[in-house]
C-alpha positions in Angstrom: 0.0 -0.2 -0.1 2.9 2.4 0.7 4.3 1.6 -3.1 1.5 3.7 -4.9 1.5 6.6 -2.8 4.8 7.9 -3.7 4.4 7.4 -7.3 1.2 9.1 -7.3 2.9 12.0 -5.3 5.4 12.3 -7.8 3.3 12.0 -10.6 1.4 14.8 -9.2 4.3 16.7 -8.5 5.9 16.4 -11.8 2.4 17.7 -13.3 2.5 20.7 -11.2 6.1 21.7 -12.1 5.2 21.5 -15.7 2.2 23.8 -15.0 4.6 26.1 -13.1 6.8 25.8 -16.1 4.0 27.2 -18.2 2.9 30.1 -16.0 6.0 31.5 -16.5 5.1 34.0 -19.2 2.0 35.3 -17.1 4.5 35.6 -14.0 7.0 37.6 -15.8 4.1 40.1 -16.8 2.9 40.6 -13.3 6.3 41.0 -11.9 6.8 43.8 -14.6 3.9 45.2 -13.4 5.0 45.3 -9.8 8.4 46.5 -10.2 8.3 48.4 -13.6 11.9 47.2 -14.3 12.9 43.9 -16.5 15.9 43.2 -14.4 14.2 42.9 -11.4 11.1 41.5 -12.7 13.0 38.6 -13.8 14.8 38.4 -10.4 11.3 38.3 -8.6 10.2 35.6 -11.0 13.2 33.6 -10.3 13.0 34.2 -6.4 9.3 33.2 -6.5 10.0 30.0 -8.4 12.6 29.1 -6.1 10.3 29.6 -3.3 7.0 27.6 -5.2 9.4 24.7 -5.8 10.9 24.5 -2.4 7.5 24.9 -1.0 5.8 22.3 -3.6 4.6 19.9 -1.0 2.5 22.6 0.6 0.2 23.1 -2.5 -2.8 21.6 -2.2 -3.7 19.8 -5.8 -7.2 21.0 -7.0 -6.3 24.5 -6.2 -5.8 27.3 -8.4 -1.7 27.1 -8.9 -1.9 30.3 -10.6 -3.1 32.0 -7.9 -0.8 30.5 -5.7 2.3 31.6 -7.4 1.0 35.1 -8.1 0.5 35.3 -4.1 4.1 34.1 -3.5 5.3 36.8 -5.8 3.1 39.3 -4.4 4.3 38.6 -1.0 7.9 38.4 -1.9 7.6 41.4 -3.7 6.1 43.3 -0.7 8.8 41.7 1.6 11.6 43.0 -0.2 10.0 46.5 -0.7 9.7 46.8 3.1 13.5 45.5 3.4 14.6 47.9 0.8 12.6 51.0 2.7 14.5 49.9 5.8 18.1 49.4 4.2 18.1 52.9 2.4 21.7 53.3 1.1 23.6 55.9 -0.7 21.6 58.9 -0.2 22.6 62.5 -1.9 24.9 63.2 1.0 26.2 60.1 1.2 30.0 59.9 1.7 30.0 56.6 -0.7 29.1 58.7 -3.9 32.3 60.7 -3.3 35.9 59.9 -4.2 38.3 58.4 -1.7 40.6 61.1 -2.5 40.8 63.9 -4.6 42.8 64.1 -7.9 45.8 66.3 -6.5 47.8 66.6 -10.0 46.2 69.9 -10.6 47.0 71.3 -7.0 50.6 69.6 -6.9 51.7 71.5 -10.3 50.0 74.6 -8.3 51.6 74.2 -5.4 55.2 73.7 -7.2 54.5 76.8 -9.2 53.8 79.2 -6.1 56.7 77.3 -4.3 59.2 78.2 -7.4 57.9 81.5 -7.4 58.3 81.9 -3.5 62.1 80.8 -3.6 62.9 83.4 -6.4 62.0 86.1 -4.0 64.8 88.1 -2.3 65.9 86.8 0.5 64.5 88.8 2.9 60.8 89.0 1.7 61.3 85.2 1.3 61.9 84.8 4.7 59.0 87.3 5.9 56.4 85.9 3.8 57.5 82.0 4.9 57.1 83.2 8.6 53.9 85.1 8.5 52.0 83.6 5.9 53.3 79.8 5.3 54.3 79.3 9.2 51.4 81.4 10.7 53.6 83.6 13.0 52.1 87.0 13.9 53.6 90.3 12.8 54.9 90.9 16.4 57.0 87.6 16.7 58.1 88.2 13.3 59.4 91.8 13.9 61.0 90.5 17.0 62.8 88.0 15.0 64.1 90.2 12.3 64.8 92.8 14.8 62.3 95.5 12.7 59.3 97.1 13.4 55.8 95.8 12.8 54.8 97.9 10.0 58.3 96.8 8.1 57.3 93.4 8.4 53.5 94.3 7.1 55.1 95.7 4.2 57.3 92.9 3.4 54.5 90.5 3.5 52.4 92.6 1.1 55.4 93.6 -1.2 56.3 89.6 -1.4 52.6 88.9 -2.1 52.7 91.1 -5.1 55.8 89.8 -6.4 54.5 86.5 -6.4 51.1 87.4 -8.0 53.2 89.2 -10.7 55.7 86.1 -11.1 53.0 83.7 -11.2 51.2 85.8 -14.1 47.7 84.3 -15.2 48.9 81.1 -14.1 48.5 82.3 -10.3 47.2 80.2 -7.5 
């Protein structure tokens, strides 16, 4: 008595599998209506078929196979949509959209041009510019270091900046 039951069950499962394959075109159409994207629709059909075949033992013969598959698809779609809503990635202000390191070629060239222009300055202008502008020392500290008045330091820094701008011309930084 136990012999015919598995055989009958195998015949039924094979028959249902053939019916599932014949329902792929309407499943694709429904998936495209849900997802509005052919790639996502194909993924949804594939996931639906995998779930249906894995749970074929739960299908009750004599019920509507098409409705069962569409229900699986609909539930899968809404589960995915809910998950996607919770896992929002890559917003407009997300750091993942920016480059890891900015290209430095242009700034390297400009920096080299600037340093070359500074190195061409007369010594007293170059020393004052480097100390005040590049190293950030105050005018008072620079005046003490060079043994001159604050006005002289301010004048040297201003003249040094002008000389660098003139040296760089239209290519200035």
